[in-house]
N, C-alpha and C positions, 0 to 999 in steps of 0.2 A: 637774566638774574638768577643767581645760584640758589638752589633749594637747601638752605642751611639745616632745616629739620631732617632731610634725608641724609645729609652728610653726618649730622650728629648721631642718627640712628646707626649708620654704618660704623661709625667710630666706636660706639658703645658695643656693638656686636663683636668687633675686632678685639676690644678689651676683654669681653666676657670669654671669647674663644681662647685668648691667651691665658687668662686666669685658669680656665678649665684644663688646658693642656699642662700648665705648671702643676696644678693640683693633682692631676692624674699621674704625672711623672713622680711627684713627691710620694704619692701613695704606693706606686710600684717600688720605689727605693726603700720605703719603710717596711713594706711587706717582705721584700727580698733580704734586707739586711738589718731589720729591726728586732730580730730574735733576742739579742742580748738586752734589749730595752723592755722585753716582755710584750712586744707588739705581735699580734697574731701573724703567722707567716703563711706562705702558699700551702704548706702542709695542712694547717688548720682549715684553710679555705677549701682545699680539695677534699679533706675529710668530711667537712660539713655538707659538701655537695656530692659525696660518695664517688669522687673521681680519684682513682688510685693507679699507681704504676702496675704493670703486668709482671707477675712472676712467671717465668718462661716454662715451656714444656720440657726443657732440659733441666739444668740445675740452677737454682737461685739461692743467693746468699744475701740476706737482709741485715745490714748493720744498723741496728735500731738506735734511735735517738733516746738514750736513757740517762741524760744528764752527764755527770762526770764519771759514769760507770761504763761497763762493757756488756754487750749482748749481741750475738749474731745468730739469726734463725736460718737454717738451711733446709731447703725442700727439694726433693728429687722424686718425681712420680709420687708414690704413696709413702715414701721414706722421709723422715724428719729428724734433724739433729739440731740441738741448741748448744752453742758454745758460749758459756757464761750467761748470767741471768740478771745483771743489773742489781739494784738495791731493792730491799723490801719497800722502802718509802715510795719509790717510783715504779713499782711493779705494774701499775695501771698502764704506763706507757708501753711496756712490753706486751701485756695482754691485749691492748687495743690493736697493736700491730698484728698479733697472732690471729685475732678475730677477723681483722680486715682481710687477711690472706688465707683464711679458712684452714688454719693449722689444726691438727687433731692430736692424737697421742704421739709422744716422742719416742722414737726408737732408741735414742741415746741423748743424754745430757752430759756435756763435758764442762767441768769446772776447772779453769786453768789453775787457780790457786785460791786459798781460803781467806782472801780479803773480802769484806762484805760488799764492796762495789762490783764483785765478780760472782758471788754466790748468794747474796742476800735475797734475791727474788726467786730462788729455786723452789722454796717450799710452796709459794703461791702457784708456780707453774705445775708442780707435781700434783697439788690438790685439784687444780682446775683442769689440767690436760692429761695427766698421767705420764709415766715414763717406764720403759723396760729396764734401763740400767743407767747408772751414773758413773762417770770416770772422774777420779780425783788423783792428784799427784801423791805418791808415797813420800811422806815427810816425817820428821822426828816429832815426838810428842810435844816438845816445848814450842813448836810452831803451830800447834792446833789451837784454835780459839776456844775460850771457855765461857763466852758470853751467852746470853739468852737467845740471841739470833742463831747462833750455831747449834744450840740445843734444839731449837725449833726445827732447824733443817734436818738434823740427824733423826729426831723423832718422826718427822714427816716421811723420811726415807723408809724407816722401819714400818710404820703404820700402813704405808701404801705398798709394801712388798717390792720395793725397787731394788734391783741387784746393785750392790756397791762394789766397784772395781777400782783398786789402786794401781795406777799405770805408771810406766816409765819408758825409757828409750827402748825401742825394739818392739813395743806392744802396738796394737792397732786392731782394726776391724774393717770389714767391707760390707756395704749394703747395696745390692743390685747395681754394681758397676761403679759405685762411689767408694774410693779407698781412703781410709783415714789412718795415718801413721803418727805415732808419738816419737818425736826426735830429741826431746829434752824434757826433764833434766837427765843429764848423762852421769851426774854425780850428786852428792848431797851438798846443798848450799846452806848458808846460815840465815837466809831471809826467805820469807814466803814468795816475794816477787821473783827471786832468782830460781826458786823451785817450781815456777810455772810450767805446766804442760805446754810445750810448743807443738802445735798440730799442723801437719801437712796433709791437705785434702786434695785428692786427685780425681778429676773427672775428664775422661778423654785426654786431650793434650793440654788441658788447663790445670794449673795448680794454684791452690790458695794456701797461704802461710799465715797462721795465727800465732802470735808471739807472747800473749799474756802481758805480763809486766816485767819481762826480763831486762836486765841491765846489760851494758856493753861487756861486762865480764863474761856473761853467758854467751853473748854473741861471739866473743873471741874463742870460747871453748867449742862452739859449734863450727866455727871456721877451721879450728885446729883438728877437729874430728873428721874432716873431709866429707862431711854430710852434704848431700845435694840440697842446696838452699834455693835454687832457682824457682821462682814463682811468678805467675802472671798477676796475682792479687796479693797484696801484703796488708794484713791488719797490723798497723804500726804499734810497736811495743810501748807500754806504759804511758799511753795517752799523749805521745809526742814529747815526752819530757827530755831534758838535757842529758839524762843518764843513759839513754839508749840511742839506737839507730846510728851507730858509728859508720863511717864512710865505707870501710872494707866490707862490713856486713851488707850494707845496701848495694854495694857493687856486686856481691855474690848473689843476692836475691834478684836484683835488676827487675823490679816489678813494672808492669804496664800501669797498674792502678794501685794506689795506696789509700787506705782509709784510716783516719785518726778518730778514735772514739773519745770525745772530750765535751765537757759541758760549757755552756756560755757563761756560767758563773765561776769557772775555773780561771783564776788570775795568773797562775804560773804555767799552765799548759794550754796549748802546745808551745814549746820553746821556739823562739824565732830562728836561731841558728840550726836547730834540728830540722825544722820545716824547710829551710833552705837546702839542707843536704838531701832530704827526701825528694824535694822537687827536682834536684839535679839528676836523680837516678830514676825518676818515675814520670811517665808521660802525663798522668792525671793524678791529682791529690785532692781528696775530699775529707772534710771534717763534719762530724755530726752536729757540731755547734753551729756551723754556717749552712750546711746542706741538709740538715735534718736527717731522717733515716735514708740510707743509701742502699739501693738494691742493685746487685751485680748479677746479671743473667749470663749463663754459659750454655752453648750447645755442644761443648766439647772441643770446639775450635775457636769460636769467636766470642767476644765479650761485649755486652751492652750494659750501660749504667743508667739508672734512673735516680734522681735526687728528689727531695721533698716527698719521699715515698710514704 
């Protein structure tokens, strides 16, 4: 005679296990891909548990998840560089990253151009961390902002005694073996985006290229100037928009790793066709909307990447 009670218990256990497995799978998917819905991601969980990616003993570049804005924190030994600073509204995202990885005073802050999604958080960083100098593109007066946010930024620079340097092609600096070259703008353009400082950072045999918000027009000018554009890591121009990242430019850069700084709330960026082009010339493509902050570590030869950093 069959023990129906035992069979019923085994059946119930199987159903419970199946439900738990499905629930676990759904949770993993929501955590991994639910950022656009406002669902906490792995980054939030790791942060709550104090589990972070390592920034290497070599050079580390942290592309910070600052919404629709841009910010990259670079650390090498005791040297620190910030390229763009996100917005004032989301400055807490940037400062949280800096605190997590024990950043101190910045040797240099580079503002690619004067749109507030690239310089808006700079005053907060200067006040909280300090900086030796700030690099800005040399632009005409009609392109300089006149709003309160820009006035706060300039007042902060003066009050904290930060050296302000207007840079252009051919300028640059070196910090303990890390070389920074400005390779654009090579002429005066009519928009802030096209007047972005394009930065090539070299460490050992690795090169990083930061392109601000330049358009394909500037990309063509760079190609025609015979500038060496080859880079292992590319910070994709203008949040992956359709106005940038032409095929010839990507072919010249030929990056191993491409990072797109873009917010989950941005409905127009990154552009689908642009991302397809980037993917065809890059071994790995990351976006801060999907991968949260992205840390790229370099020992001068090899690169490692951590996401959800």
